[in-house]
N, C-alpha and C positions, 0 to 999 in steps of 0.2 A: 212300215210303221211298227209291226209286231217285232221285227228284228231289232229295231232301235230300242224298244221297251225292254226286250230281253237283255240287250247289251247294258242298258242303264241299271237293270236289276242285278246283273252279274257284277257290274262295277261297284254298286253299293254293297253287295255281299262281300266282295274282295276287300273293300276298304274297312268294312265292319270286322272282318276276320283279322286284318292287319292290326287294327286298333285293339282288338281283344287280346291278340298275342303280345302286343307291346305292353298293355296294362298288366297282363299276367306276369310278364317277365319283370317289370318294375316292382310289382307287388312281391314277387318271390325274392327279389334282391333285397327288399326292405324288411321282409319278414325273417323269422328265425330259421334259416335254412342251413344247408351244409355247403360251404364255400371255402376254398383254400385260404383266402385272405382273412385275417382277423383284425379286430379293432386296434386303433393306436393305443399304446400304453397297456397292452394286455398283460405284460409281465408285472404290472403293479397289482395283479389279482392272483389269488390262489384258492385252492380248496383246503379247508380244514375238515377233520373227520371226528364225529361225535359217536361215542359208543352207545349201543342200544342193547338192553338185556331182556331176557325172558323172566317168567315168574319165579324161576329158580336161581336167578342171578347170573346165568350163563350168557355169554355174548351171542346174541342172535343176529346182529347186524351193525352196520355203521351208516350214518348219514353224512353225505358230502355237503358242506356248508361254505358258500362263496364268501370270500373275504377280500378287502382292498387295503393296501398299505397307505397309511396317512403319514406323510413325511413330517408334518408339523408336530404330531404327537408321537411319532415313531411307534405306531401301533397298527395292528391289523384289525379291521372292524367290518361290520356288514355294510356293503356299498349301497348308496342311494340309487344308483343307476342299474340295479339288478335286472330290471325289465328290458333293458336295451340289449342284453346279451343274446347271442345267437347260439344255436345248437353247435355250430362250428367252433365257437369260442369255448363252449363247455367241453367239447372233445379235446381241444388244445390243452386246457388246464387240467383235465383229468389225466391226460397222457403224461404230464410232467409231475402231477401230484396225485398219487393214489395210495391205497392202503396195501400194506404187505399182506400177502395171502396166507394168513395164519388160520383163517376160519373158513375153509372151503364150503362148509355147510351153511354159512351165514348169507346175508343179503347185503347189497349196497343200495342205499336209498339216495336218489338224486332228485333234488327239488327243481322243477322247471315251471315256467309260466304257462298260463292257459294258452297264450299265443303260440308258444313252442309246442304244446301238446297237440294242437290242431294243425300244425304245419305239415305240408305234404311230405317233407323229408323226415318226419318223425320215425317212420319205419326203418329208414336207413340208420338213423341215430341209435335205435334200439338194437339193430343187428350189430353195429360196431360195439356198443357198450356190452352186449352179451358176450361177444368174443373177447373183449378186453379184460373182463373181470372173471371169466370162467375159471373155476366151476361155481363161483358165487352166483346167487340169484339177483335179479334186477327188480328193484322197487322204484316206481315213479311216483313222486309226490307233487301235487299241484293245489292251488287255491282257487276258489271262486269268489270274486269280490262281491259282497252283498249289495254294493251301491251301483254296480254296473249291470247293464242288461245284456243277456246273451241272445243275440239275434238269430234268425233262422239259419243263416249260412254257418255261423259259428256253432250252433247247436248240431247241425248235420255233421260237421267235421269232427266235433267232439265225440258224438256217439259212435261215429265210424272208427275213430282211433281208440276209443275205449274197448270196443269189441275186438279190434285187431290186437290190442294188448293182451287180452285174455287168450286169444288164439296162439299168441307167441309165448305164452307162459309168463307174462310180465304182470306183476301186481301193481295196480294203480291205486294210490291212497289219496283221499281228499283230506288235506290238512287245514289247520286253523278253522275248524268248524266253530260255529257260533251258537249260543243258546237262543238266539232270536227266532221267533216263530216264522217271520217272513223269510229268513234265511233258509230254514228247513223246507219251506214250501218251494223255494227256488231250486234246491239241490235234490229234492225228493225224486224227481224223474230220472236222476242219474244213479241212484243208490244201487240198484240191482246190477248195474254195469261196472261198479267199482269192486275192488277187493277188500277195501277197508277205509276207515276214517281215523283221523288222528285228533285227539281232543287236547287242546292246550289248557292247562289248569288255570292260567292267569285269567282267561276269559270266563271261567266258571266259578270264580270266587267272589262272593258278595262282600261289598265294603260296609254293609249295614243290614239290619233286619228288615228295613223298609224295602229293600230291593227284592224283585221277584223275577225268577227265570221262567220262561216258557218251557224250555227244555234244559234240565240239569244233566249232570254226567250220567246218572242212572237212566234217565229218559233216552239219551243217545245210545246207551248200551242196549236197551230194549229195542229201540228203533233199528239199530244195526242188525240185531238178531233176526228181526222180521225180514230184513233185506238180505240176510245170509252173508253179511260182511263182518270183518273183524274190527276190533277197536284197539287202537294204540293210545297210550297216554304220554304226553310230553310236557316239558317245563316242570318236571318234578324237582323241587328245590329243597325238600325236607322229607323226613321219614313219614310225615302225614300223607304225602303223595304216594309213597309206596304202599301204605296201608289202604289208601283208597283204591289203588290198582288191585290189591289183593281182594278187597271187598267185592269188586265187580269182575273178578277173574280176568283182568286185562292181561294179555300176553306180553306185548312189547312195551317196555318202559324206557323213558329217555329224559334227561335233564341234568343239571349241574350236580345234583346230589349223587347221580350215578356216574357221571364222567363229563368233563369239560371237553370242548372241541380241541383237537390237537393237530399240529402241522406234521404231516408224514410225507414231506416232499421227497420225490425220487426214491421211493421205497417199494415200488411195484415189483413183486417177485412172483414169477409163475413157475 
């Protein structure tokens, strides 16, 4: 009787392990991992690169911005399906569209999704990217959606990869921060694990005197100093944005006033 019970338990354990392995494999295939096959129509996409400057106007880095070709308009624009991209496809596009290495002391910022950031193959991606753009530094930028909940599993993977990023010398920047109080409460727990935040000016401009921000640009600058992280300013469209960056001693500045995204396809030179 005891032997039969043990056999049943062993069989249940074996089936459970098999199911777990299959689920993990399917999950990995569907998540943003590193696989040799890329999505159909990948050549309709490319990376453009936007210049980032420091407070003295010198080039401090570039941001890689994903674009898709619209045959109807004959234009390259921001794709709607950006969240479907895998780290493999990012590697493919970066490999054929990258910046000429004129600024070895600068950084290259890559925007990835939260799902990509918590992917188990994230470390492999960072190793590849570090070697590909050497001696430039790697900046990883990601967003936290204020409307979506970060569950315990996602939180655990996020904190793990944020800590790993620091160990690997990679700066992780939280972009598209919001002035909303609930948003700050949501991201506060991650602040000390980040290297910086990026403030988009469009979200921090009032359309009227009746509007009130819980956290304005100055507040975010102070909060960031408390967490020992840097502040970047983006979406600078006029001289007023530069003056605001000067007022708060913001290091990195980005926007159409400074430089529009450019296609630099097939110009990677080491």
